[in-house]
N, CA, C, O and the ligand as a Tripos MOL2 file, in Angstrom:
@<TRIPOS>MOLECULE
protein
  261   259    66     0     0
PROTEIN
NO_CHARGES

@<TRIPOS>ATOM
      1 N        -104.4120  -87.3040 -221.2700 N.3       1 MET1
      2 CA       -103.8580  -86.4970 -220.1640 C.3       1 MET1
      3 C        -102.8030  -85.5280 -220.6920 C.2       1 MET1
      4 O        -101.9700  -85.8810 -221.5270 O.2       1 MET1
      5 N        -102.8590  -84.3630 -220.2090 N.am      2 ASN2
      6 CA       -101.8500  -83.3870 -220.5910 C.3       2 ASN2
      7 C        -100.7240  -83.3590 -219.5780 C.2       2 ASN2
      8 O        -100.9410  -83.2330 -218.3730 O.2       2 ASN2
      9 N         -99.5310  -83.4800 -220.0970 N.am      3 GLU3
     10 CA        -98.3810  -83.3170 -219.2170 C.3       3 GLU3
     11 C         -97.7780  -81.9410 -219.4360 C.2       3 GLU3
     12 O         -97.2140  -81.6380 -220.4880 O.2       3 GLU3
     13 N         -97.9160  -81.1340 -218.4220 N.am      4 GLN4
     14 CA        -97.3710  -79.7910 -218.5500 C.3       4 GLN4
     15 C         -95.9410  -79.7660 -218.0210 C.2       4 GLN4
     16 O         -95.6680  -80.2220 -216.9110 O.2       4 GLN4
     17 N         -95.0520  -79.2380 -218.8150 N.am      5 PRO5
     18 CA        -93.6650  -79.1140 -218.3310 C.3       5 PRO5
     19 C         -93.6050  -78.1830 -217.1410 C.2       5 PRO5
     20 O         -94.2030  -77.1070 -217.1380 O.2       5 PRO5
     21 N         -92.8870  -78.6090 -216.1500 N.am      6 LYS6
     22 CA        -92.8190  -77.8080 -214.9280 C.3       6 LYS6
     23 C         -91.7470  -76.7320 -215.0740 C.2       6 LYS6
     24 O         -90.5470  -77.0070 -215.0820 O.2       6 LYS6
     25 N         -92.2240  -75.5060 -215.1870 N.am      7 THR7
     26 CA        -91.2900  -74.3920 -215.2850 C.3       7 THR7
     27 C         -91.5630  -73.4160 -214.1560 C.2       7 THR7
     28 O         -92.7210  -73.1300 -213.8490 O.2       7 THR7
     29 N         -90.5320  -72.9120 -213.5470 N.am      8 PRO8
     30 CA        -90.7250  -71.9460 -212.4720 C.3       8 PRO8
     31 C         -91.3080  -70.6580 -213.0030 C.2       8 PRO8
     32 O         -91.0070  -70.2470 -214.1230 O.2       8 PRO8
     33 N         -92.1450  -70.0170 -212.1980 N.am      9 ASP9
     34 CA        -92.7240  -68.7560 -212.6190 C.3       9 ASP9
     35 C         -91.6270  -67.7060 -212.7520 C.2       9 ASP9
     36 O         -90.8250  -67.5130 -211.8390 O.2       9 ASP9
     37 N         -91.6030  -67.0450 -213.8730 N.am     10 PRO10
     38 CA        -90.6060  -65.9900 -214.0490 C.3      10 PRO10
     39 C         -90.8450  -64.8620 -213.0480 C.2      10 PRO10
     40 O         -91.9810  -64.4870 -212.7590 O.2      10 PRO10
     41 N         -89.7690  -64.3510 -212.5460 N.am     11 GLU11
     42 CA        -89.8480  -63.2620 -211.5950 C.3      11 GLU11
     43 C         -90.1320  -61.9600 -212.3370 C.2      11 GLU11
     44 O         -89.5800  -61.7170 -213.4110 O.2      11 GLU11
     45 N         -90.9860  -61.1320 -211.7660 N.am     12 VAL12
     46 CA        -91.2600  -59.8300 -212.3620 C.3      12 VAL12
     47 C         -90.7080  -58.7640 -211.4370 C.2      12 VAL12
     48 O         -91.0210  -58.7260 -210.2470 O.2      12 VAL12
     49 N         -89.8950  -57.9140 -211.9930 N.am     13 ILE13
     50 CA        -89.2290  -56.9030 -211.1940 C.3      13 ILE13
     51 C         -89.6200  -55.5190 -211.7010 C.2      13 ILE13
     52 O         -89.4390  -55.1970 -212.8750 O.2      13 ILE13
     53 N         -90.1590  -54.7110 -210.7930 N.am     14 TYR14
     54 CA        -90.5180  -53.3510 -211.1520 C.3      14 TYR14
     55 C         -89.3870  -52.4200 -210.7780 C.2      14 TYR14
     56 O         -88.8070  -52.5280 -209.6970 O.2      14 TYR14
     57 N         -89.0840  -51.5200 -211.6630 N.am     15 THR15
     58 CA        -87.9830  -50.6210 -211.4070 C.3      15 THR15
     59 C         -88.3000  -49.2320 -211.9220 C.2      15 THR15
     60 O         -89.0390  -49.0670 -212.8920 O.2      15 THR15
     61 N         -87.7400  -48.2500 -211.2700 N.am     16 GLY16
     62 CA        -87.9120  -46.8800 -211.7240 C.3      16 GLY16
     63 C         -86.7720  -46.4150 -212.6040 C.2      16 GLY16
     64 O         -86.6890  -45.2450 -212.9760 O.2      16 GLY16
     65 N         -85.9000  -47.3420 -212.9290 N.am     17 LYS17
     66 CA        -84.7440  -46.9760 -213.7390 C.3      17 LYS17
     67 C         -84.9300  -47.4390 -215.1800 C.2      17 LYS17
     68 O         -85.6120  -48.4240 -215.4620 O.2      17 LYS17
     69 N         -84.3090  -46.7040 -216.0610 N.am     18 ARG18
     70 CA        -84.4080  -47.0350 -217.4770 C.3      18 ARG18
     71 C         -83.4290  -48.1270 -217.8810 C.2      18 ARG18
     72 O         -83.5610  -48.7390 -218.9410 O.2      18 ARG18
     73 N         -82.4610  -48.3560 -217.0340 N.am     19 ARG19
     74 CA        -81.5040  -49.4220 -217.3350 C.3      19 ARG19
     75 C         -81.4050  -50.3450 -216.1320 C.2      19 ARG19
     76 O         -81.2710  -49.8860 -214.9980 O.2      19 ARG19
     77 N         -81.4680  -51.6120 -216.3760 N.am     20 VAL20
     78 CA        -81.3840  -52.5770 -215.2960 C.3      20 VAL20
     79 C         -80.3140  -53.6060 -215.6220 C.2      20 VAL20
     80 O         -80.0070  -53.8680 -216.7840 O.2      20 VAL20
     81 N         -79.7630  -54.1720 -214.5770 N.am     21 SER21
     82 CA        -78.8110  -55.2530 -214.7670 C.3      21 SER21
     83 C         -79.3860  -56.5150 -214.1540 C.2      21 SER21
     84 O         -80.1400  -56.4620 -213.1820 O.2      21 SER21
     85 N         -79.0270  -57.6350 -214.7270 N.am     22 CYS22
     86 CA        -79.4890  -58.9160 -214.2000 C.3      22 CYS22
     87 C         -78.3300  -59.8930 -214.2080 C.2      22 CYS22
     88 O         -77.5990  -60.0090 -215.1920 O.2      22 CYS22
     89 N         -78.1770  -60.5870 -213.1040 N.am     23 ASP23
     90 CA        -77.1660  -61.6540 -213.0730 C.3      23 ASP23
     91 C         -77.7930  -62.9600 -212.5980 C.2      23 ASP23
     92 O         -77.0950  -63.8980 -212.2140 O.2      23 ASP23
     93 N         -79.1100  -63.0010 -212.6320 N.am     24 GLY24
     94 CA        -79.8100  -64.2290 -212.2770 C.3      24 GLY24
     95 C         -79.8940  -64.4770 -210.7770 C.2      24 GLY24
     96 O         -80.4090  -65.5080 -210.3440 O.2      24 GLY24
     97 N         -79.3970  -63.5510 -209.9970 N.am     25 GLY25
     98 CA        -79.4610  -63.7040 -208.5520 C.3      25 GLY25
     99 C         -78.2130  -64.3420 -207.9670 C.2      25 GLY25
    100 O         -78.1040  -64.5050 -206.7520 O.2      25 GLY25
    101 N         -77.2750  -64.7020 -208.8290 N.am     26 GLY26
    102 CA        -76.0350  -65.2890 -208.3490 C.3      26 GLY26
    103 C         -76.1980  -66.7480 -207.9740 C.2      26 GLY26
    104 O         -77.2820  -67.3160 -208.1100 O.2      26 GLY26
    105 N         -75.1220  -67.3530 -207.5030 N.am     27 GLY27
    106 CA        -75.1750  -68.7470 -207.1040 C.3      27 GLY27
    107 C         -75.3640  -69.6700 -208.2960 C.2      27 GLY27
    108 O         -74.9630  -69.3530 -209.4160 O.2      27 GLY27
    109 N         -75.9750  -70.8050 -208.0390 N.am     28 ALA28
    110 CA        -76.1150  -71.8210 -209.0660 C.3      28 ALA28
    111 C         -77.0270  -71.3640 -210.1980 C.2      28 ALA28
    112 O         -76.8910  -71.8070 -211.3380 O.2      28 ALA28
    113 N         -77.9580  -70.4730 -209.8690 N.am     29 LEU29
    114 CA        -78.9000  -70.0120 -210.8820 C.3      29 LEU29
    115 C         -78.4170  -68.7540 -211.5830 C.2      29 LEU29
    116 O         -79.1200  -68.2010 -212.4290 O.2      29 LEU29
    117 N         -77.2280  -68.3060 -211.2350 N.am     30 GLY30
    118 CA        -76.7340  -67.0580 -211.7800 C.3      30 GLY30
    119 C         -76.2780  -67.1810 -213.2280 C.2      30 GLY30
    120 O         -76.1710  -68.2770 -213.7770 O.2      30 GLY30
    121 N         -76.0160  -66.0410 -213.8210 N.am     31 HIS31
    122 CA        -75.4880  -66.0000 -215.1790 C.3      31 HIS31
    123 C         -74.6610  -64.7320 -215.3020 C.2      31 HIS31
    124 O         -74.7380  -63.8580 -214.4380 O.2      31 HIS31
    125 N         -73.8810  -64.6190 -216.3480 N.am     32 PRO32
    126 CA        -73.0870  -63.3970 -216.5140 C.3      32 PRO32
    127 C         -73.9790  -62.1670 -216.4990 C.2      32 PRO32
    128 O         -75.0980  -62.1860 -217.0120 O.2      32 PRO32
    129 N         -73.4720  -61.1090 -215.9080 N.am     33 ILE33
    130 CA        -74.3010  -59.9200 -215.7710 C.3      33 ILE33
    131 C         -74.6000  -59.3060 -217.1370 C.2      33 ILE33
    132 O         -73.7180  -59.1440 -217.9800 O.2      33 ILE33
    133 N         -75.8420  -58.9800 -217.3180 N.am     34 VAL34
    134 CA        -76.2680  -58.3690 -218.5680 C.3      34 VAL34
    135 C         -77.1110  -57.1360 -218.2550 C.2      34 VAL34
    136 O         -77.7710  -57.0650 -217.2180 O.2      34 VAL34
    137 N         -77.0790  -56.1830 -219.1550 N.am     35 TRP35
    138 CA        -77.8340  -54.9390 -218.9650 C.3      35 TRP35
    139 C         -78.9390  -54.8500 -220.0000 C.2      35 TRP35
    140 O         -78.7700  -55.2160 -221.1630 O.2      35 TRP35
    141 N         -80.0750  -54.3490 -219.5370 N.am     36 TYR36
    142 CA        -81.1990  -54.1410 -220.4460 C.3      36 TYR36
    143 C         -81.7010  -52.7210 -220.2850 C.2      36 TYR36
    144 O         -81.7500  -52.1850 -219.1780 O.2      36 TYR36
    145 N         -82.0680  -52.1280 -221.3890 N.am     37 SER37
    146 CA        -82.6910  -50.8130 -221.3290 C.3      37 SER37
    147 C         -84.1980  -50.9760 -221.5200 C.2      37 SER37
    148 O         -84.6610  -51.7290 -222.3760 O.2      37 SER37
    149 N         -84.9460  -50.2440 -220.6930 N.am     38 LEU38
    150 CA        -86.3990  -50.4000 -220.6950 C.3      38 LEU38
    151 C         -87.0580  -49.3120 -221.5290 C.2      38 LEU38
    152 O         -88.0660  -48.7340 -221.1230 O.2      38 LEU38
    153 N         -86.5010  -49.0420 -222.6680 N.am     39 ASP39
    154 CA        -87.0510  -47.9900 -223.5110 C.3      39 ASP39
    155 C         -88.4690  -48.3160 -223.9620 C.2      39 ASP39
    156 O         -89.2660  -47.4130 -224.2160 O.2      39 ASP39
    157 N         -88.7790  -49.5860 -224.0600 N.am     40 ASP40
    158 CA        -90.1210  -49.9880 -224.4690 C.3      40 ASP40
    159 C         -91.0420  -50.1930 -223.2710 C.2      40 ASP40
    160 O         -92.2020  -50.5770 -223.4220 O.2      40 ASP40
    161 N         -90.5110  -49.9330 -222.0850 N.am     41 GLY41
    162 CA        -91.3300  -50.1010 -220.8910 C.3      41 GLY41
    163 C         -91.0860  -51.4170 -220.1890 C.2      41 GLY41
    164 O         -91.4100  -51.5580 -219.0100 O.2      41 GLY41
    165 N         -90.5250  -52.3770 -220.8880 N.am     42 GLU42
    166 CA        -90.2400  -53.6430 -220.2540 C.3      42 GLU42
    167 C         -89.1830  -54.4040 -221.0290 C.2      42 GLU42
    168 O         -88.9300  -54.1330 -222.2030 O.2      42 GLU42
    169 N         -88.5840  -55.3410 -220.3640 N.am     43 ALA43
    170 CA        -87.5750  -56.1780 -221.0030 C.3      43 ALA43
    171 C         -87.5670  -57.5240 -220.2990 C.2      43 ALA43
    172 O         -87.9260  -57.6350 -219.1260 O.2      43 ALA43
    173 N         -87.1540  -58.5340 -221.0340 N.am     44 GLU44
    174 CA        -87.1240  -59.8660 -220.4540 C.3      44 GLU44
    175 C         -85.7070  -60.4060 -220.5610 C.2      44 GLU44
    176 O         -85.0760  -60.3440 -221.6160 O.2      44 GLU44
    177 N         -85.2270  -60.9320 -219.4550 N.am     45 CYS45
    178 CA        -83.8730  -61.4540 -219.4560 C.3      45 CYS45
    179 C         -83.8050  -62.7340 -220.2830 C.2      45 CYS45
    180 O         -84.5980  -63.6570 -220.0950 O.2      45 CYS45
    181 N         -82.8500  -62.7680 -221.1950 N.am     46 GLY46
    182 CA        -82.7100  -63.9300 -222.0570 C.3      46 GLY46
    183 C         -82.1040  -65.1300 -221.3540 C.2      46 GLY46
    184 O         -82.1550  -66.2490 -221.8650 O.2      46 GLY46
    185 N         -81.5270  -64.8950 -220.1750 N.am     47 TYR47
    186 CA        -80.8990  -65.9920 -219.4430 C.3      47 TYR47
    187 C         -81.8810  -66.6590 -218.4850 C.2      47 TYR47
    188 O         -82.0610  -67.8760 -218.5070 O.2      47 TYR47
    189 N         -82.5110  -65.8400 -217.6460 N.am     48 CYS48
    190 CA        -83.2940  -66.4150 -216.5510 C.3      48 CYS48
    191 C         -84.7780  -66.0790 -216.6560 C.2      48 CYS48
    192 O         -85.5420  -66.3910 -215.7420 O.2      48 CYS48
    193 N         -85.1980  -65.4520 -217.7430 N.am     49 ASP49
    194 CA        -86.6140  -65.1720 -217.9940 C.3      49 ASP49
    195 C         -87.2280  -64.1870 -217.0190 C.2      49 ASP49
    196 O         -88.4470  -64.0170 -216.9940 O.2      49 ASP49
    197 N         -86.4110  -63.5470 -216.2270 N.am     50 ARG50
    198 CA        -86.9650  -62.4890 -215.3920 C.3      50 ARG50
    199 C         -87.5040  -61.3760 -216.2850 C.2      50 ARG50
    200 O         -86.9650  -61.0820 -217.3530 O.2      50 ARG50
    201 N         -88.5740  -60.7770 -215.8100 N.am     51 LYS51
    202 CA        -89.1560  -59.6930 -216.5700 C.3      51 LYS51
    203 C         -88.9960  -58.3990 -215.8000 C.2      51 LYS51
    204 O         -89.3210  -58.3230 -214.6140 O.2      51 LYS51
    205 N         -88.4990  -57.3950 -216.4740 N.am     52 PHE52
    206 CA        -88.3190  -56.0840 -215.8620 C.3      52 PHE52
    207 C         -89.3370  -55.1190 -216.4450 C.2      52 PHE52
    208 O         -89.4820  -55.0000 -217.6610 O.2      52 PHE52
    209 N         -90.0270  -54.4430 -215.5640 N.am     53 ILE53
    210 CA        -91.0510  -53.5040 -216.0050 C.3      53 ILE53
    211 C         -90.7200  -52.1260 -215.4500 C.2      53 ILE53
    212 O         -90.4840  -51.9570 -214.2530 O.2      53 ILE53
    213 N         -90.7090  -51.1610 -216.3330 N.am     54 TYR54
    214 CA        -90.3850  -49.7970 -215.9500 C.3      54 TYR54
    215 C         -91.6120  -49.1360 -215.3370 C.2      54 TYR54
    216 O         -92.6430  -48.9770 -215.9910 O.2      54 TYR54
    217 N         -91.4830  -48.7560 -214.0720 N.am     55 ARG55
    218 CA        -92.6030  -48.0890 -213.3980 C.3      55 ARG55
    219 C         -92.0240  -46.9900 -212.5110 C.2      55 ARG55
    220 O         -91.6650  -47.2320 -211.3580 O.2      55 ARG55
    221 N         -91.9410  -45.8080 -213.0500 N.am     56 PRO56
    222 CA        -91.2020  -44.7350 -212.3730 C.3      56 PRO56
    223 C         -91.7850  -44.3840 -211.0190 C.2      56 PRO56
    224 O         -91.0490  -43.9570 -210.1300 O.2      56 PRO56
    225 N         -93.0780  -44.5510 -210.8360 N.am     57 GLU57
    226 CA        -93.6690  -44.1620 -209.5540 C.3      57 GLU57
    227 C         -93.6340  -45.3040 -208.5450 C.2      57 GLU57
    228 O         -94.0780  -45.1340 -207.4090 O.2      57 GLU57
    229 N         -93.1210  -46.4510 -208.9350 N.am     58 GLY58
    230 CA        -93.1740  -47.6550 -208.1100 C.3      58 GLY58
    231 C         -92.5500  -47.4820 -206.7440 C.2      58 GLY58
    232 O         -93.1520  -47.8590 -205.7390 O.2      58 GLY58
    233 N         -91.3670  -46.9260 -206.6850 N.am     59 GLU59
    234 CA        -90.6650  -46.8760 -205.4120 C.3      59 GLU59
    235 C         -91.2370  -45.8130 -204.4900 C.2      59 GLU59
    236 O         -91.3880  -46.0410 -203.2890 O.2      59 GLU59
    237 N         -91.5520  -44.6670 -205.0410 N.am     60 ASP60
    238 CA        -92.0280  -43.5690 -204.2010 C.3      60 ASP60
    239 C         -93.4220  -43.8360 -203.6520 C.2      60 ASP60
    240 O         -93.7590  -43.3790 -202.5600 O.2      60 ASP60
    241 N         -94.2260  -44.5690 -204.3960 N.am     61 ALA61
    242 CA        -95.6080  -44.7960 -204.0110 C.3      61 ALA61
    243 C         -95.7760  -46.0420 -203.1530 C.2      61 ALA61
    244 O         -96.8980  -46.4570 -202.8620 O.2      61 ALA61
    245 N         -94.6810  -46.6230 -202.7570 N.am     62 ALA62
    246 CA        -94.7520  -47.9010 -202.0580 C.3      62 ALA62
    247 C         -95.5250  -47.7960 -200.7450 C.2      62 ALA62
    248 O         -96.2080  -48.7420 -200.3540 O.2      62 ALA62
    249 N         -95.4260  -46.6760 -200.0740 N.am     63 ASN63
    250 CA        -96.0400  -46.5390 -198.7540 C.3      63 ASN63
    251 C         -97.3300  -45.7140 -198.7720 C.2      63 ASN63
    252 O         -97.8300  -45.3300 -197.7150 O.2      63 ASN63
    253 N         -97.8550  -45.4450 -199.9260 N.am     64 SER64
    254 CA        -99.0040  -44.5430 -200.0120 C.3      64 SER64
    255 C        -100.3150  -45.2780 -199.7720 C.2      64 SER64
    256 O        -101.3480  -44.6330 -199.5880 O.2      64 SER64
    257 N        -100.3060  -46.5990 -199.7680 N.am     65 ALA65
    258 CA       -101.5710  -47.3260 -199.6240 C.3      65 ALA65
    259 C        -101.9820  -47.3580 -198.1920 C.2      65 ALA65
    260 O        -103.0230  -47.9250 -197.8610 O.2      65 ALA65
    261 ZN        -81.3290  -62.7910 -215.7380 Zn       66 ZN66
@<TRIPOS>BOND
     1     1     2 1
     2     2     3 1
     3     3     4 2
     4     3     5 am
     5     5     6 1
     6     6     7 1
     7     7     8 2
     8     7     9 am
     9     9    10 1
    10    10    11 1
    11    11    12 2
    12    11    13 am
    13    13    14 1
    14    14    15 1
    15    15    16 2
    16    15    17 am
    17    17    18 1
    18    18    19 1
    19    19    20 2
    20    19    21 am
    21    21    22 1
    22    22    23 1
    23    23    24 2
    24    23    25 am
    25    25    26 1
    26    26    27 1
    27    27    28 2
    28    27    29 am
    29    29    30 1
    30    30    31 1
    31    31    32 2
    32    31    33 am
    33    33    34 1
    34    34    35 1
    35    35    36 2
    36    35    37 am
    37    37    38 1
    38    38    39 1
    39    39    40 2
    40    39    41 am
    41    41    42 1
    42    42    43 1
    43    43    44 2
    44    43    45 am
    45    45    46 1
    46    46    47 1
    47    47    48 2
    48    47    49 am
    49    49    50 1
    50    50    51 1
    51    51    52 2
    52    51    53 am
    53    53    54 1
    54    54    55 1
    55    55    56 2
    56    55    57 am
    57    57    58 1
    58    58    59 1
    59    59    60 2
    60    59    61 am
    61    61    62 1
    62    62    63 1
    63    63    64 2
    64    63    65 am
    65    65    66 1
    66    66    67 1
    67    67    68 2
    68    67    69 am
    69    69    70 1
    70    70    71 1
    71    71    72 2
    72    71    73 am
    73    73    74 1
    74    74    75 1
    75    75    76 2
    76    75    77 am
    77    77    78 1
    78    78    79 1
    79    79    80 2
    80    79    81 am
    81    81    82 1
    82    82    83 1
    83    83    84 2
    84    83    85 am
    85    85    86 1
    86    86    87 1
    87    87    88 2
    88    87    89 am
    89    89    90 1
    90    90    91 1
    91    91    92 2
    92    91    93 am
    93    93    94 1
    94    94    95 1
    95    95    96 2
    96    95    97 am
    97    97    98 1
    98    98    99 1
    99    99   100 2
   100    99   101 am
   101   101   102 1
   102   102   103 1
   103   103   104 2
   104   103   105 am
   105   105   106 1
   106   106   107 1
   107   107   108 2
   108   107   109 am
   109   109   110 1
   110   110   111 1
   111   111   112 2
   112   111   113 am
   113   113   114 1
   114   114   115 1
   115   115   116 2
   116   115   117 am
   117   117   118 1
   118   118   119 1
   119   119   120 2
   120   119   121 am
   121   121   122 1
   122   122   123 1
   123   123   124 2
   124   123   125 am
   125   125   126 1
   126   126   127 1
   127   127   128 2
   128   127   129 am
   129   129   130 1
   130   130   131 1
   131   131   132 2
   132   131   133 am
   133   133   134 1
   134   134   135 1
   135   135   136 2
   136   135   137 am
   137   137   138 1
   138   138   139 1
   139   139   140 2
   140   139   141 am
   141   141   142 1
   142   142   143 1
   143   143   144 2
   144   143   145 am
   145   145   146 1
   146   146   147 1
   147   147   148 2
   148   147   149 am
   149   149   150 1
   150   150   151 1
   151   151   152 2
   152   151   153 am
   153   153   154 1
   154   154   155 1
   155   155   156 2
   156   155   157 am
   157   157   158 1
   158   158   159 1
   159   159   160 2
   160   159   161 am
   161   161   162 1
   162   162   163 1
   163   163   164 2
   164   163   165 am
   165   165   166 1
   166   166   167 1
   167   167   168 2
   168   167   169 am
   169   169   170 1
   170   170   171 1
   171   171   172 2
   172   171   173 am
   173   173   174 1
   174   174   175 1
   175   175   176 2
   176   175   177 am
   177   177   178 1
   178   178   179 1
   179   179   180 2
   180   179   181 am
   181   181   182 1
   182   182   183 1
   183   183   184 2
   184   183   185 am
   185   185   186 1
   186   186   187 1
   187   187   188 2
   188   187   189 am
   189   189   190 1
   190   190   191 1
   191   191   192 2
   192   191   193 am
   193   193   194 1
   194   194   195 1
   195   195   196 2
   196   195   197 am
   197   197   198 1
   198   198   199 1
   199   199   200 2
   200   199   201 am
   201   201   202 1
   202   202   203 1
   203   203   204 2
   204   203   205 am
   205   205   206 1
   206   206   207 1
   207   207   208 2
   208   207   209 am
   209   209   210 1
   210   210   211 1
   211   211   212 2
   212   211   213 am
   213   213   214 1
   214   214   215 1
   215   215   216 2
   216   215   217 am
   217   217   218 1
   218   218   219 1
   219   219   220 2
   220   219   221 am
   221   221   222 1
   222   222   223 1
   223   223   224 2
   224   223   225 am
   225   225   226 1
   226   226   227 1
   227   227   228 2
   228   227   229 am
   229   229   230 1
   230   230   231 1
   231   231   232 2
   232   231   233 am
   233   233   234 1
   234   234   235 1
   235   235   236 2
   236   235   237 am
   237   237   238 1
   238   238   239 1
   239   239   240 2
   240   239   241 am
   241   241   242 1
   242   242   243 1
   243   243   244 2
   244   243   245 am
   245   245   246 1
   246   246   247 1
   247   247   248 2
   248   247   249 am
   249   249   250 1
   250   250   251 1
   251   251   252 2
   252   251   253 am
   253   253   254 1
   254   254   255 1
   255   255   256 2
   256   255   257 am
   257   257   258 1
   258   258   259 1
   259   259   260 2
@<TRIPOS>SUBSTRUCTURE
     1 MET1         2 RESIDUE 1 A MET
     2 ASN2         6 RESIDUE 1 A ASN
     3 GLU3        10 RESIDUE 1 A GLU
     4 GLN4        14 RESIDUE 1 A GLN
     5 PRO5        18 RESIDUE 1 A PRO
     6 LYS6        22 RESIDUE 1 A LYS
     7 THR7        26 RESIDUE 1 A THR
     8 PRO8        30 RESIDUE 1 A PRO
     9 ASP9        34 RESIDUE 1 A ASP
    10 PRO10       38 RESIDUE 1 A PRO
    11 GLU11       42 RESIDUE 1 A GLU
    12 VAL12       46 RESIDUE 1 A VAL
    13 ILE13       50 RESIDUE 1 A ILE
    14 TYR14       54 RESIDUE 1 A TYR
    15 THR15       58 RESIDUE 1 A THR
    16 GLY16       62 RESIDUE 1 A GLY
    17 LYS17       66 RESIDUE 1 A LYS
    18 ARG18       70 RESIDUE 1 A ARG
    19 ARG19       74 RESIDUE 1 A ARG
    20 VAL20       78 RESIDUE 1 A VAL
    21 SER21       82 RESIDUE 1 A SER
    22 CYS22       86 RESIDUE 1 A CYS
    23 ASP23       90 RESIDUE 1 A ASP
    24 GLY24       94 RESIDUE 1 A GLY
    25 GLY25       98 RESIDUE 1 A GLY
    26 GLY26      102 RESIDUE 1 A GLY
    27 GLY27      106 RESIDUE 1 A GLY
    28 ALA28      110 RESIDUE 1 A ALA
    29 LEU29      114 RESIDUE 1 A LEU
    30 GLY30      118 RESIDUE 1 A GLY
    31 HIS31      122 RESIDUE 1 A HIS
    32 PRO32      126 RESIDUE 1 A PRO
    33 ILE33      130 RESIDUE 1 A ILE
    34 VAL34      134 RESIDUE 1 A VAL
    35 TRP35      138 RESIDUE 1 A TRP
    36 TYR36      142 RESIDUE 1 A TYR
    37 SER37      146 RESIDUE 1 A SER
    38 LEU38      150 RESIDUE 1 A LEU
    39 ASP39      154 RESIDUE 1 A ASP
    40 ASP40      158 RESIDUE 1 A ASP
    41 GLY41      162 RESIDUE 1 A GLY
    42 GLU42      166 RESIDUE 1 A GLU
    43 ALA43      170 RESIDUE 1 A ALA
    44 GLU44      174 RESIDUE 1 A GLU
    45 CYS45      178 RESIDUE 1 A CYS
    46 GLY46      182 RESIDUE 1 A GLY
    47 TYR47      186 RESIDUE 1 A TYR
    48 CYS48      190 RESIDUE 1 A CYS
    49 ASP49      194 RESIDUE 1 A ASP
    50 ARG50      198 RESIDUE 1 A ARG
    51 LYS51      202 RESIDUE 1 A LYS
    52 PHE52      206 RESIDUE 1 A PHE
    53 ILE53      210 RESIDUE 1 A ILE
    54 TYR54      214 RESIDUE 1 A TYR
    55 ARG55      218 RESIDUE 1 A ARG
    56 PRO56      222 RESIDUE 1 A PRO
    57 GLU57      226 RESIDUE 1 A GLU
    58 GLY58      230 RESIDUE 1 A GLY
    59 GLU59      234 RESIDUE 1 A GLU
    60 ASP60      238 RESIDUE 1 A ASP
    61 ALA61      242 RESIDUE 1 A ALA
    62 ALA62      246 RESIDUE 1 A ALA
    63 ASN63      250 RESIDUE 1 A ASN
    64 SER64      254 RESIDUE 1 A SER
    65 ALA65      258 RESIDUE 1 A ALA
    66 ZN66       261 GROUP 0 **** ****
């Protein structure tokens, strides 16, 4: 039998900005605020495993469907 460690799914956040900040959402799950630059198109938070993906058209195209 395989026992898989139960890990929460990392949150994926799309942003149109080249720089993002993450504080883990605050509260008990929070962490000191850190900034990431999405020069490579994406970045992963080293604290809470959130993934940030740079998508410049994301916000404007939200209502186009
Ligand atoms: Zn984080």
